N, C-alpha and C positions, 0 to 999 in steps of 0.2 A: 405097963406102958400105955395101953389103950385108954385106960380111964384118965390118966393124966393128959394124954393127947386130946381126949374129948373135952376136958376142962379148959385146955389152952384154946381150942377152937371156939367154945362157947364164950369165953372171955373176950377173945378177939372180935367175934361177931357182934358183941354188945356195944362196941365203940360206935359213936355217932357217925363216923366217917365210913363205916362198913354197913352192917345190917341194921344197926341201932336197936337190936333186940336179941334176946336169947331165943334160939329156935324152940318151937313147940314140940318137935320130935327130932331126934338125932339117933342114927344107927351107924355102927362101925361096919364098913364093907370089907376091907382087907388091908393088909400090909403090902406095900409095893417096894421091892428092893431094886436099886439101880447101881450098876457098876460105877464107882466113883472115879477110878483112876486107870482102868484097863489092867490092873494087877490083881483083880479079884476082891478088892476092898469095896464092900457095898455100903451104901447109905440106905436107910429105910424111911418110908413115909407111911403114916397111918391115914387112910382115906375113909371119910365119912360121907353119909348123905344126911341132909337135914331139910326141914321145911317149917314154914310158919303159917299160921292160920290167918284168915281174913280178920280184920281189915288191913293187915300189913301189906305194903306195896309189893312184896316179893311172893305173896301167897299164890299168885297166878302162875308162877314158875314151877310149882310142884317141888319134887325132890331135887335139891341142889348139892353139888359136890363140894367138900371142904377137905383140905390137905394139911397135915401137921408133920413137921420134921425139920431138918433131917435128924435121924437118930442113927447111932452107930452100934456095932455089936456089943460094945462095952458101955453103952449109955445107961445111966441110972434111971429108975422109974420116973423120977420127976426132973429129969434133965430139961433145960430150956429148949424150946422149939422155935428157932429164929426164922423159920420159913413157914409159919402158919398163914394160910391164905385160902381164899375162896373167891371165885369169879361167879357172880350170880348168873351169868349167861351159861355157865357150865352145869347143865342139868344132866341127870342120869340118862335121859334119852338122847343126848347130844355127844357126850364124852364118856369114855371108859375110865375106870379108876386109874389104870395104867397111863393113859394119855394125860389125865389131869395131874398125876404125880410127876410125870416127866416135864410137863409145862412149868409146874412150880419149881422143880429142881433147876431147870434151865433159866427161868426168868426171874425167880425170887431168890432162891438159895445161893446159886452161883454168883449172882450179881452182888450179894452182900459180902461175899468173900473177896471181891476185887478191890 
């Protein structure tokens, strides 16, 4: 799941409306699980950190967080990840992986389901 999530994030970041580049470095940090319905059914998000080198405009930000998901317990390795997202302002020194996954869950993933 991690490798396909990494691929989803790299592809998403390459879009001109996002980073407009594939990161120079990317590392998986952790899987964050969130209780989806209060019944013990979890959704999972893969959290990465990535960075780009100069002269890219985001190089000054250092390591930036990116989140891919939601995945479920029965998701296949290459299941779609409809809430792939990264806020360039969410750097590893400002947000935890858990905070960023929760933000994506509440502001991207759940909004798409409405």
